[in-house]
CHARMM internal coordinates of N, CA and C (Angstrom, degrees):
IC EDIT
DIST 1 N 1 CA 1.4427
DIST 1 CA 1 C 1.5296
ANGL 1 N 1 CA 1 C 109.49
DIST 1 C 2 N 1.2881
ANGL 1 CA 1 C 2 N 115.75
DIHE 1 N 1 CA 1 C 2 N 141.39
DIST 2 N 2 CA 1.4422
ANGL 1 C 2 N 2 CA 122.13
DIHE 1 CA 1 C 2 N 2 CA -176.82
DIST 2 CA 2 C 1.5294
ANGL 2 N 2 CA 2 C 111.60
DIHE 1 C 2 N 2 CA 2 C -82.86
DIST 2 C 3 N 1.3034
ANGL 2 CA 2 C 3 N 115.41
DIHE 2 N 2 CA 2 C 3 N 138.77
DIST 3 N 3 CA 1.4585
ANGL 2 C 3 N 3 CA 121.51
DIHE 2 CA 2 C 3 N 3 CA 176.17
DIST 3 CA 3 C 1.5218
ANGL 3 N 3 CA 3 C 109.15
DIHE 2 C 3 N 3 CA 3 C -63.37
DIST 3 C 4 N 1.3311
ANGL 3 CA 3 C 4 N 117.11
DIHE 3 N 3 CA 3 C 4 N 142.14
DIST 4 N 4 CA 1.4625
ANGL 3 C 4 N 4 CA 121.32
DIHE 3 CA 3 C 4 N 4 CA -178.73
DIST 4 CA 4 C 1.5207
ANGL 4 N 4 CA 4 C 112.91
DIHE 3 C 4 N 4 CA 4 C -54.99
DIST 4 C 5 N 1.2961
ANGL 4 CA 4 C 5 N 116.44
DIHE 4 N 4 CA 4 C 5 N -38.45
DIST 5 N 5 CA 1.4582
ANGL 4 C 5 N 5 CA 120.91
DIHE 4 CA 4 C 5 N 5 CA -175.76
DIST 5 CA 5 C 1.5269
ANGL 5 N 5 CA 5 C 112.06
DIHE 4 C 5 N 5 CA 5 C -112.49
DIST 5 C 6 N 1.3069
ANGL 5 CA 5 C 6 N 116.64
DIHE 5 N 5 CA 5 C 6 N 30.57
DIST 6 N 6 CA 1.4605
ANGL 5 C 6 N 6 CA 120.38
DIHE 5 CA 5 C 6 N 6 CA -175.84
DIST 6 CA 6 C 1.5260
ANGL 6 N 6 CA 6 C 112.01
DIHE 5 C 6 N 6 CA 6 C -61.49
DIST 6 C 7 N 1.3174
ANGL 6 CA 6 C 7 N 117.21
DIHE 6 N 6 CA 6 C 7 N -45.13
DIST 7 N 7 CA 1.4623
ANGL 6 C 7 N 7 CA 120.36
DIHE 6 CA 6 C 7 N 7 CA -178.91
DIST 7 CA 7 C 1.5277
ANGL 7 N 7 CA 7 C 111.01
DIHE 6 C 7 N 7 CA 7 C -63.03
DIST 7 C 8 N 1.3268
ANGL 7 CA 7 C 8 N 116.76
DIHE 7 N 7 CA 7 C 8 N -44.64
DIST 8 N 8 CA 1.4596
ANGL 7 C 8 N 8 CA 120.12
DIHE 7 CA 7 C 8 N 8 CA 178.09
DIST 8 CA 8 C 1.5238
ANGL 8 N 8 CA 8 C 110.75
DIHE 7 C 8 N 8 CA 8 C -64.03
DIST 8 C 9 N 1.3211
ANGL 8 CA 8 C 9 N 117.17
DIHE 8 N 8 CA 8 C 9 N -42.47
DIST 9 N 9 CA 1.4584
ANGL 8 C 9 N 9 CA 121.58
DIHE 8 CA 8 C 9 N 9 CA 179.89
DIST 9 CA 9 C 1.5232
ANGL 9 N 9 CA 9 C 110.76
DIHE 8 C 9 N 9 CA 9 C -61.94
DIST 9 C 10 N 1.3188
ANGL 9 CA 9 C 10 N 116.95
DIHE 9 N 9 CA 9 C 10 N -43.85
DIST 10 N 10 CA 1.4647
ANGL 9 C 10 N 10 CA 120.44
DIHE 9 CA 9 C 10 N 10 CA 178.82
DIST 10 CA 10 C 1.5244
ANGL 10 N 10 CA 10 C 110.64
DIHE 9 C 10 N 10 CA 10 C -62.70
DIST 10 C 11 N 1.3220
ANGL 10 CA 10 C 11 N 116.42
DIHE 10 N 10 CA 10 C 11 N -42.21
DIST 11 N 11 CA 1.4607
ANGL 10 C 11 N 11 CA 119.66
DIHE 10 CA 10 C 11 N 11 CA 178.46
DIST 11 CA 11 C 1.5251
ANGL 11 N 11 CA 11 C 110.72
DIHE 10 C 11 N 11 CA 11 C -63.61
DIST 11 C 12 N 1.3145
ANGL 11 CA 11 C 12 N 117.11
DIHE 11 N 11 CA 11 C 12 N -47.11
DIST 12 N 12 CA 1.4623
ANGL 11 C 12 N 12 CA 120.55
DIHE 11 CA 11 C 12 N 12 CA -176.09
DIST 12 CA 12 C 1.5284
ANGL 12 N 12 CA 12 C 112.06
DIHE 11 C 12 N 12 CA 12 C -64.63
DIST 12 C 13 N 1.3176
ANGL 12 CA 12 C 13 N 117.23
DIHE 12 N 12 CA 12 C 13 N -27.11
DIST 13 N 13 CA 1.4599
ANGL 12 C 13 N 13 CA 120.40
DIHE 12 CA 12 C 13 N 13 CA 179.02
DIST 13 CA 13 C 1.5268
ANGL 13 N 13 CA 13 C 112.34
DIHE 12 C 13 N 13 CA 13 C -73.60
DIST 13 C 14 N 1.3160
ANGL 13 CA 13 C 14 N 117.58
DIHE 13 N 13 CA 13 C 14 N -13.02
DIST 14 N 14 CA 1.4655
ANGL 13 C 14 N 14 CA 120.62
DIHE 13 CA 13 C 14 N 14 CA 177.66
DIST 14 CA 14 C 1.5218
ANGL 14 N 14 CA 14 C 112.49
DIHE 13 C 14 N 14 CA 14 C -87.19
DIST 14 C 15 N 1.3282
ANGL 14 CA 14 C 15 N 116.90
DIHE 14 N 14 CA 14 C 15 N -10.79
DIST 15 N 15 CA 1.4593
ANGL 14 C 15 N 15 CA 120.77
DIHE 14 CA 14 C 15 N 15 CA -178.30
DIST 15 CA 15 C 1.5243
ANGL 15 N 15 CA 15 C 110.69
DIHE 14 C 15 N 15 CA 15 C -80.76
DIST 15 C 16 N 1.3026
ANGL 15 CA 15 C 16 N 115.42
DIHE 15 N 15 CA 15 C 16 N 141.04
DIST 16 N 16 CA 1.4543
ANGL 15 C 16 N 16 CA 121.88
DIHE 15 CA 15 C 16 N 16 CA 178.64
DIST 16 CA 16 C 1.5243
ANGL 16 N 16 CA 16 C 109.57
DIHE 15 C 16 N 16 CA 16 C -94.56
DIST 16 C 17 N 1.3232
ANGL 16 CA 16 C 17 N 117.23
DIHE 16 N 16 CA 16 C 17 N 156.07
DIST 17 N 17 CA 1.4711
ANGL 16 C 17 N 17 CA 119.94
DIHE 16 CA 16 C 17 N 17 CA -177.95
DIST 17 CA 17 C 1.5273
ANGL 17 N 17 CA 17 C 114.60
DIHE 16 C 17 N 17 CA 17 C -55.61
DIST 17 C 18 N 1.3163
ANGL 17 CA 17 C 18 N 117.65
DIHE 17 N 17 CA 17 C 18 N -39.11
DIST 18 N 18 CA 1.4709
ANGL 17 C 18 N 18 CA 118.48
DIHE 17 CA 17 C 18 N 18 CA -179.65
DIST 18 CA 18 C 1.5315
ANGL 18 N 18 CA 18 C 111.16
DIHE 17 C 18 N 18 CA 18 C -69.10
DIST 18 C 19 N 1.3223
ANGL 18 CA 18 C 19 N 117.50
DIHE 18 N 18 CA 18 C 19 N -28.10
DIST 19 N 19 CA 1.4650
ANGL 18 C 19 N 19 CA 120.66
DIHE 18 CA 18 C 19 N 19 CA 177.30
DIST 19 CA 19 C 1.5290
ANGL 19 N 19 CA 19 C 110.71
DIHE 18 C 19 N 19 CA 19 C -70.63
DIST 19 C 20 N 1.3200
ANGL 19 CA 19 C 20 N 116.76
DIHE 19 N 19 CA 19 C 20 N -44.60
DIST 20 N 20 CA 1.4627
ANGL 19 C 20 N 20 CA 119.30
DIHE 19 CA 19 C 20 N 20 CA -179.88
DIST 20 CA 20 C 1.5284
ANGL 20 N 20 CA 20 C 110.92
DIHE 19 C 20 N 20 CA 20 C -69.32
DIST 20 C 21 N 1.3120
ANGL 20 CA 20 C 21 N 116.78
DIHE 20 N 20 CA 20 C 21 N -33.76
DIST 21 N 21 CA 1.4639
ANGL 20 C 21 N 21 CA 120.21
DIHE 20 CA 20 C 21 N 21 CA 177.05
DIST 21 CA 21 C 1.5278
ANGL 21 N 21 CA 21 C 109.51
DIHE 20 C 21 N 21 CA 21 C -63.86
DIST 21 C 22 N 1.3266
ANGL 21 CA 21 C 22 N 116.60
DIHE 21 N 21 CA 21 C 22 N -41.05
DIST 22 N 22 CA 1.4578
ANGL 21 C 22 N 22 CA 120.21
DIHE 21 CA 21 C 22 N 22 CA 177.72
DIST 22 CA 22 C 1.5314
ANGL 22 N 22 CA 22 C 110.59
DIHE 21 C 22 N 22 CA 22 C -63.67
DIST 22 C 23 N 1.3223
ANGL 22 CA 22 C 23 N 116.81
DIHE 22 N 22 CA 22 C 23 N -45.07
DIST 23 N 23 CA 1.4626
ANGL 22 C 23 N 23 CA 119.96
DIHE 22 CA 22 C 23 N 23 CA 179.00
DIST 23 CA 23 C 1.5227
ANGL 23 N 23 CA 23 C 111.57
DIHE 22 C 23 N 23 CA 23 C -58.36
DIST 23 C 24 N 1.3147
ANGL 23 CA 23 C 24 N 116.84
DIHE 23 N 23 CA 23 C 24 N -40.50
DIST 24 N 24 CA 1.4607
ANGL 23 C 24 N 24 CA 120.54
DIHE 23 CA 23 C 24 N 24 CA 177.51
DIST 24 CA 24 C 1.5287
ANGL 24 N 24 CA 24 C 111.45
DIHE 23 C 24 N 24 CA 24 C -65.42
DIST 24 C 25 N 1.3125
ANGL 24 CA 24 C 25 N 116.94
DIHE 24 N 24 CA 24 C 25 N -35.99
DIST 25 N 25 CA 1.4654
ANGL 24 C 25 N 25 CA 119.75
DIHE 24 CA 24 C 25 N 25 CA -176.83
DIST 25 CA 25 C 1.5268
ANGL 25 N 25 CA 25 C 112.65
DIHE 24 C 25 N 25 CA 25 C -73.54
DIST 25 C 26 N 1.3258
ANGL 25 CA 25 C 26 N 117.85
DIHE 25 N 25 CA 25 C 26 N -26.29
DIST 26 N 26 CA 1.4679
ANGL 25 C 26 N 26 CA 120.25
DIHE 25 CA 25 C 26 N 26 CA -178.34
DIST 26 CA 26 C 1.5209
ANGL 26 N 26 CA 26 C 113.43
DIHE 25 C 26 N 26 CA 26 C -107.41
DIST 26 C 27 N 1.3031
ANGL 26 CA 26 C 27 N 117.36
DIHE 26 N 26 CA 26 C 27 N 0.13
DIST 27 N 27 CA 1.4620
ANGL 26 C 27 N 27 CA 119.91
DIHE 26 CA 26 C 27 N 27 CA -176.10
DIST 27 CA 27 C 1.5168
ANGL 27 N 27 CA 27 C 110.95
DIHE 26 C 27 N 27 CA 27 C -66.27
DIST 27 C 28 N 1.3271
ANGL 27 CA 27 C 28 N 115.53
DIHE 27 N 27 CA 27 C 28 N 149.72
DIST 28 N 28 CA 1.4642
ANGL 27 C 28 N 28 CA 121.94
DIHE 27 CA 27 C 28 N 28 CA 173.22
DIST 28 CA 28 C 1.5283
ANGL 28 N 28 CA 28 C 108.93
DIHE 27 C 28 N 28 CA 28 C -137.53
DIST 28 C 29 N 1.3154
ANGL 28 CA 28 C 29 N 114.90
DIHE 28 N 28 CA 28 C 29 N 44.85
DIST 29 N 29 CA 1.4541
ANGL 28 C 29 N 29 CA 121.08
DIHE 28 CA 28 C 29 N 29 CA -178.83
DIST 29 CA 29 C 1.5243
ANGL 29 N 29 CA 29 C 110.26
DIHE 28 C 29 N 29 CA 29 C -72.06
DIST 29 C 30 N 1.3106
ANGL 29 CA 29 C 30 N 115.60
DIHE 29 N 29 CA 29 C 30 N 133.25
DIST 30 N 30 CA 1.4589
ANGL 29 C 30 N 30 CA 120.44
DIHE 29 CA 29 C 30 N 30 CA 176.38
DIST 30 CA 30 C 1.5206
ANGL 30 N 30 CA 30 C 111.06
DIHE 29 C 30 N 30 CA 30 C -94.82
DIST 30 C 31 N 1.3116
ANGL 30 CA 30 C 31 N 116.30
DIHE 30 N 30 CA 30 C 31 N -18.13
DIST 31 N 31 CA 1.4655
ANGL 30 C 31 N 31 CA 121.94
DIHE 30 CA 30 C 31 N 31 CA -178.49
DIST 31 CA 31 C 1.5325
ANGL 31 N 31 CA 31 C 109.02
DIHE 30 C 31 N 31 CA 31 C -88.07
DIST 31 C 32 N 1.3084
ANGL 31 CA 31 C 32 N 116.17
DIHE 31 N 31 CA 31 C 32 N 118.86
DIST 32 N 32 CA 1.4689
ANGL 31 C 32 N 32 CA 121.11
DIHE 31 CA 31 C 32 N 32 CA -177.75
DIST 32 CA 32 C 1.5247
ANGL 32 N 32 CA 32 C 112.01
DIHE 31 C 32 N 32 CA 32 C -63.69
DIST 32 C 33 N 1.3144
ANGL 32 CA 32 C 33 N 117.58
DIHE 32 N 32 CA 32 C 33 N -33.43
DIST 33 N 33 CA 1.4677
ANGL 32 C 33 N 33 CA 121.10
DIHE 32 CA 32 C 33 N 33 CA -179.43
DIST 33 CA 33 C 1.5208
ANGL 33 N 33 CA 33 C 109.98
DIHE 32 C 33 N 33 CA 33 C -66.56
DIST 33 C 34 N 1.3249
ANGL 33 CA 33 C 34 N 116.57
DIHE 33 N 33 CA 33 C 34 N -44.12
DIST 34 N 34 CA 1.4678
ANGL 33 C 34 N 34 CA 119.90
DIHE 33 CA 33 C 34 N 34 CA 178.79
DIST 34 CA 34 C 1.5200
ANGL 34 N 34 CA 34 C 111.71
DIHE 33 C 34 N 34 CA 34 C -65.26
DIST 34 C 35 N 1.3071
ANGL 34 CA 34 C 35 N 117.00
DIHE 34 N 34 CA 34 C 35 N -35.59
DIST 35 N 35 CA 1.4543
ANGL 34 C 35 N 35 CA 120.59
DIHE 34 CA 34 C 35 N 35 CA 177.30
DIST 35 CA 35 C 1.5234
ANGL 35 N 35 CA 35 C 109.96
DIHE 34 C 35 N 35 CA 35 C -65.17
DIST 35 C 36 N 1.3051
ANGL 35 CA 35 C 36 N 117.78
DIHE 35 N 35 CA 35 C 36 N -40.78
DIST 36 N 36 CA 1.4658
ANGL 35 C 36 N 36 CA 121.18
DIHE 35 CA 35 C 36 N 36 CA 177.45
DIST 36 CA 36 C 1.5287
ANGL 36 N 36 CA 36 C 110.91
DIHE 35 C 36 N 36 CA 36 C -64.89
DIST 36 C 37 N 1.3172
ANGL 36 CA 36 C 37 N 117.22
DIHE 36 N 36 CA 36 C 37 N -37.50
DIST 37 N 37 CA 1.4657
ANGL 36 C 37 N 37 CA 120.56
DIHE 36 CA 36 C 37 N 37 CA 176.82
DIST 37 CA 37 C 1.5237
ANGL 37 N 37 CA 37 C 109.53
DIHE 36 C 37 N 37 CA 37 C -63.01
DIST 37 C 38 N 1.3272
ANGL 37 CA 37 C 38 N 117.15
DIHE 37 N 37 CA 37 C 38 N -44.90
DIST 38 N 38 CA 1.4597
ANGL 37 C 38 N 38 CA 121.04
DIHE 37 CA 37 C 38 N 38 CA 178.74
DIST 38 CA 38 C 1.5277
ANGL 38 N 38 CA 38 C 110.86
DIHE 37 C 38 N 38 CA 38 C -62.11
DIST 38 C 39 N 1.3165
ANGL 38 CA 38 C 39 N 117.26
DIHE 38 N 38 CA 38 C 39 N -40.63
DIST 39 N 39 CA 1.4631
ANGL 38 C 39 N 39 CA 120.33
DIHE 38 CA 38 C 39 N 39 CA 177.38
DIST 39 CA 39 C 1.5236
ANGL 39 N 39 CA 39 C 111.11
DIHE 38 C 39 N 39 CA 39 C -64.13
DIST 39 C 40 N 1.3265
ANGL 39 CA 39 C 40 N 117.26
DIHE 39 N 39 CA 39 C 40 N -36.61
DIST 40 N 40 CA 1.4619
ANGL 39 C 40 N 40 CA 119.55
DIHE 39 CA 39 C 40 N 40 CA 178.47
DIST 40 CA 40 C 1.5269
ANGL 40 N 40 CA 40 C 111.05
DIHE 39 C 40 N 40 CA 40 C -70.45
DIST 40 C 41 N 1.3273
ANGL 40 CA 40 C 41 N 117.20
DIHE 40 N 40 CA 40 C 41 N -36.39
DIST 41 N 41 CA 1.4652
ANGL 40 C 41 N 41 CA 120.31
DIHE 40 CA 40 C 41 N 41 CA 174.95
DIST 41 CA 41 C 1.5242
ANGL 41 N 41 CA 41 C 109.46
DIHE 40 C 41 N 41 CA 41 C -60.98
DIST 41 C 42 N 1.3203
ANGL 41 CA 41 C 42 N 116.66
DIHE 41 N 41 CA 41 C 42 N -43.88
DIST 42 N 42 CA 1.4639
ANGL 41 C 42 N 42 CA 120.75
DIHE 41 CA 41 C 42 N 42 CA 177.77
DIST 42 CA 42 C 1.5281
ANGL 42 N 42 CA 42 C 110.43
DIHE 41 C 42 N 42 CA 42 C -61.71
DIST 42 C 43 N 1.3151
ANGL 42 CA 42 C 43 N 117.16
DIHE 42 N 42 CA 42 C 43 N -46.41
DIST 43 N 43 CA 1.4676
ANGL 42 C 43 N 43 CA 121.31
DIHE 42 CA 42 C 43 N 43 CA 179.24
DIST 43 CA 43 C 1.5271
ANGL 43 N 43 CA 43 C 110.47
DIHE 42 C 43 N 43 CA 43 C -58.93
DIST 43 C 44 N 1.3235
ANGL 43 CA 43 C 44 N 117.26
DIHE 43 N 43 CA 43 C 44 N -46.52
DIST 44 N 44 CA 1.4663
ANGL 43 C 44 N 44 CA 120.44
DIHE 43 CA 43 C 44 N 44 CA -178.78
DIST 44 CA 44 C 1.5258
ANGL 44 N 44 CA 44 C 112.02
DIHE 43 C 44 N 44 CA 44 C -66.36
DIST 44 C 45 N 1.3199
ANGL 44 CA 44 C 45 N 117.06
DIHE 44 N 44 CA 44 C 45 N -31.39
DIST 45 N 45 CA 1.4736
ANGL 44 C 45 N 45 CA 118.68
DIHE 44 CA 44 C 45 N 45 CA 179.40
DIST 45 CA 45 C 1.5254
ANGL 45 N 45 CA 45 C 111.30
DIHE 44 C 45 N 45 CA 45 C -69.30
DIST 45 C 46 N 1.3187
ANGL 45 CA 45 C 46 N 116.84
DIHE 45 N 45 CA 45 C 46 N -25.04
DIST 46 N 46 CA 1.4659
ANGL 45 C 46 N 46 CA 121.26
DIHE 45 CA 45 C 46 N 46 CA -179.29
DIST 46 CA 46 C 1.5335
ANGL 46 N 46 CA 46 C 112.66
DIHE 45 C 46 N 46 CA 46 C -89.94
DIST 46 C 47 N 1.3127
ANGL 46 CA 46 C 47 N 117.85
DIHE 46 N 46 CA 46 C 47 N -18.98
DIST 47 N 47 CA 1.4661
ANGL 46 C 47 N 47 CA 121.79
DIHE 46 CA 46 C 47 N 47 CA -178.70
DIST 47 CA 47 C 1.5278
ANGL 47 N 47 CA 47 C 109.04
DIHE 46 C 47 N 47 CA 47 C -95.07
DIST 47 C 48 N 1.2889
ANGL 47 CA 47 C 48 N 116.27
DIHE 47 N 47 CA 47 C 48 N 108.74
DIST 48 N 48 CA 1.4609
ANGL 47 C 48 N 48 CA 120.16
DIHE 47 CA 47 C 48 N 48 CA -176.73
DIST 48 CA 48 C 1.5230
ANGL 48 N 48 CA 48 C 111.46
DIHE 47 C 48 N 48 CA 48 C -76.97
DIST 48 C 49 N 1.2978
ANGL 48 CA 48 C 49 N 116.83
DIHE 48 N 48 CA 48 C 49 N -43.74
DIST 49 N 49 CA 1.4638
ANGL 48 C 49 N 49 CA 120.58
DIHE 48 CA 48 C 49 N 49 CA -174.89
DIST 49 CA 49 C 1.5216
ANGL 49 N 49 CA 49 C 113.87
DIHE 48 C 49 N 49 CA 49 C -97.41
DIST 49 C 50 N 1.3297
ANGL 49 CA 49 C 50 N 117.71
DIHE 49 N 49 CA 49 C 50 N -14.62
DIST 50 N 50 CA 1.4547
ANGL 49 C 50 N 50 CA 120.43
DIHE 49 CA 49 C 50 N 50 CA -175.10
DIST 50 CA 50 C 1.5214
ANGL 50 N 50 CA 50 C 109.64
DIHE 49 C 50 N 50 CA 50 C -122.53
DIST 50 C 51 N 1.3268
ANGL 50 CA 50 C 51 N 116.46
DIHE 50 N 50 CA 50 C 51 N 113.29
DIST 51 N 51 CA 1.4550
ANGL 50 C 51 N 51 CA 121.39
DIHE 50 CA 50 C 51 N 51 CA 178.45
DIST 51 CA 51 C 1.5201
ANGL 51 N 51 CA 51 C 108.54
DIHE 50 C 51 N 51 CA 51 C -106.28
DIST 51 C 52 N 1.3205
ANGL 51 CA 51 C 52 N 116.77
DIHE 51 N 51 CA 51 C 52 N 129.05
DIST 52 N 52 CA 1.4540
ANGL 51 C 52 N 52 CA 121.60
DIHE 51 CA 51 C 52 N 52 CA 175.89
DIST 52 CA 52 C 1.5187
ANGL 52 N 52 CA 52 C 107.56
DIHE 51 C 52 N 52 CA 52 C -99.10
DIST 52 C 53 N 1.3331
ANGL 52 CA 52 C 53 N 117.99
DIHE 52 N 52 CA 52 C 53 N 117.85
DIST 53 N 53 CA 1.4727
ANGL 52 C 53 N 53 CA 120.22
DIHE 52 CA 52 C 53 N 53 CA -178.38
DIST 53 CA 53 C 1.5320
ANGL 53 N 53 CA 53 C 111.40
DIHE 52 C 53 N 53 CA 53 C -63.23
DIST 53 C 54 N 1.3028
ANGL 53 CA 53 C 54 N 115.09
DIHE 53 N 53 CA 53 C 54 N 150.98
DIST 54 N 54 CA 1.4562
ANGL 53 C 54 N 54 CA 121.00
DIHE 53 CA 53 C 54 N 54 CA 177.99
DIST 54 CA 54 C 1.5231
ANGL 54 N 54 CA 54 C 108.80
DIHE 53 C 54 N 54 CA 54 C -79.11
DIST 54 C 55 N 1.3071
ANGL 54 CA 54 C 55 N 115.13
DIHE 54 N 54 CA 54 C 55 N 149.67
DIST 55 N 55 CA 1.4584
ANGL 54 C 55 N 55 CA 122.13
DIHE 54 CA 54 C 55 N 55 CA -175.00
DIST 55 CA 55 C 1.5293
ANGL 55 N 55 CA 55 C 111.12
DIHE 54 C 55 N 55 CA 55 C -73.64
DIST 55 C 56 N 1.3347
ANGL 55 CA 55 C 56 N 118.50
DIHE 55 N 55 CA 55 C 56 N 111.69
DIST 56 N 56 CA 1.4704
ANGL 55 C 56 N 56 CA 120.27
DIHE 55 CA 55 C 56 N 56 CA -179.18
DIST 56 CA 56 C 1.5280
ANGL 56 N 56 CA 56 C 112.93
DIHE 55 C 56 N 56 CA 56 C -75.25
DIST 56 C 57 N 1.3308
ANGL 56 CA 56 C 57 N 117.97
DIHE 56 N 56 CA 56 C 57 N -9.76
DIST 57 N 57 CA 1.4642
ANGL 56 C 57 N 57 CA 119.27
DIHE 56 CA 56 C 57 N 57 CA 179.73
DIST 57 CA 57 C 1.5265
ANGL 57 N 57 CA 57 C 112.07
DIHE 56 C 57 N 57 CA 57 C -80.91
DIST 57 C 58 N 1.3352
ANGL 57 CA 57 C 58 N 116.61
DIHE 57 N 57 CA 57 C 58 N -15.33
DIST 58 N 58 CA 1.4687
ANGL 57 C 58 N 58 CA 120.40
DIHE 57 CA 57 C 58 N 58 CA 175.67
DIST 58 CA 58 C 1.5239
ANGL 58 N 58 CA 58 C 107.53
DIHE 57 C 58 N 58 CA 58 C -74.30
DIST 58 C 59 N 1.3204
ANGL 58 CA 58 C 59 N 115.73
DIHE 58 N 58 CA 58 C 59 N 139.44
DIST 59 N 59 CA 1.4614
ANGL 58 C 59 N 59 CA 121.35
DIHE 58 CA 58 C 59 N 59 CA 178.55
DIST 59 CA 59 C 1.5280
ANGL 59 N 59 CA 59 C 109.35
DIHE 58 C 59 N 59 CA 59 C -52.59
DIST 59 C 60 N 1.3258
ANGL 59 CA 59 C 60 N 116.63
DIHE 59 N 59 CA 59 C 60 N 128.87
DIST 60 N 60 CA 1.4673
ANGL 59 C 60 N 60 CA 120.07
DIHE 59 CA 59 C 60 N 60 CA -174.71
DIST 60 CA 60 C 1.5254
ANGL 60 N 60 CA 60 C 112.60
DIHE 59 C 60 N 60 CA 60 C -63.68
DIST 60 C 61 N 1.3210
ANGL 60 CA 60 C 61 N 118.50
DIHE 60 N 60 CA 60 C 61 N -19.96
DIST 61 N 61 CA 1.4553
ANGL 60 C 61 N 61 CA 120.32
DIHE 60 CA 60 C 61 N 61 CA 176.90
DIST 61 CA 61 C 1.5270
ANGL 61 N 61 CA 61 C 111.75
DIHE 60 C 61 N 61 CA 61 C -68.13
DIST 61 C 62 N 1.3200
ANGL 61 CA 61 C 62 N 117.67
DIHE 61 N 61 CA 61 C 62 N -21.39
DIST 62 N 62 CA 1.4672
ANGL 61 C 62 N 62 CA 121.23
DIHE 61 CA 61 C 62 N 62 CA 176.73
DIST 62 CA 62 C 1.5206
ANGL 62 N 62 CA 62 C 110.77
DIHE 61 C 62 N 62 CA 62 C -68.97
DIST 62 C 63 N 1.3312
ANGL 62 CA 62 C 63 N 117.36
DIHE 62 N 62 CA 62 C 63 N -19.63
DIST 63 N 63 CA 1.4532
ANGL 62 C 63 N 63 CA 122.02
DIHE 62 CA 62 C 63 N 63 CA -179.17
DIST 63 CA 63 C 1.5338
ANGL 63 N 63 CA 63 C 112.51
DIHE 62 C 63 N 63 CA 63 C -88.91
DIST 63 C 64 N 1.3248
ANGL 63 CA 63 C 64 N 118.15
DIHE 63 N 63 CA 63 C 64 N 1.64
DIST 64 N 64 CA 1.4574
ANGL 63 C 64 N 64 CA 120.43
DIHE 63 CA 63 C 64 N 64 CA 179.72
DIST 64 CA 64 C 1.5173
ANGL 64 N 64 CA 64 C 110.17
DIHE 63 C 64 N 64 CA 64 C -77.69
DIST 64 C 65 N 1.3093
ANGL 64 CA 64 C 65 N 115.58
DIHE 64 N 64 CA 64 C 65 N 161.48
DIST 65 N 65 CA 1.4658
ANGL 64 C 65 N 65 CA 120.82
DIHE 64 CA 64 C 65 N 65 CA -178.33
DIST 65 CA 65 C 1.5066
ANGL 65 N 65 CA 65 C 112.95
DIHE 64 C 65 N 65 CA 65 C -78.99
DIST 65 C 66 N 1.3287
ANGL 65 CA 65 C 66 N 116.94
DIHE 65 N 65 CA 65 C 66 N -25.89
DIST 66 N 66 CA 1.4555
ANGL 65 C 66 N 66 CA 120.24
DIHE 65 CA 65 C 66 N 66 CA -174.46
DIST 66 CA 66 C 1.5241
ANGL 66 N 66 CA 66 C 110.51
DIHE 65 C 66 N 66 CA 66 C -106.36
DIST 66 C 67 N 1.3094
ANGL 66 CA 66 C 67 N 118.05
DIHE 66 N 66 CA 66 C 67 N 127.30
DIST 67 N 67 CA 1.4603
ANGL 66 C 67 N 67 CA 120.64
DIHE 66 CA 66 C 67 N 67 CA 178.50
DIST 67 CA 67 C 1.5185
ANGL 67 N 67 CA 67 C 111.00
DIHE 66 C 67 N 67 CA 67 C -65.08
DIST 67 C 68 N 1.2889
ANGL 67 CA 67 C 68 N 114.88
DIHE 67 N 67 CA 67 C 68 N 156.46
DIST 68 N 68 CA 1.4655
ANGL 67 C 68 N 68 CA 119.95
DIHE 67 CA 67 C 68 N 68 CA -179.34
DIST 68 CA 68 C 1.4897
ANGL 68 N 68 CA 68 C 111.45
DIHE 67 C 68 N 68 CA 68 C -75.84
END
COOR INIT
IC SEED 1 N 1 CA 1 C
IC BUILD
């Protein structure tokens, strides 16, 4: 069975730390949940040996690239 957020997880694992740092520096997210997701992507990009899974209880639309 496929993980709920497998596609997002695979995508986020391709991002490099300097890319996520840049995204954090230019972000203008008004949604606190999306900002926390971006911070977790940044954290995971910096942790080579320790991956923190993304929260599957968050609405999957919050993981999209385009705001509603």
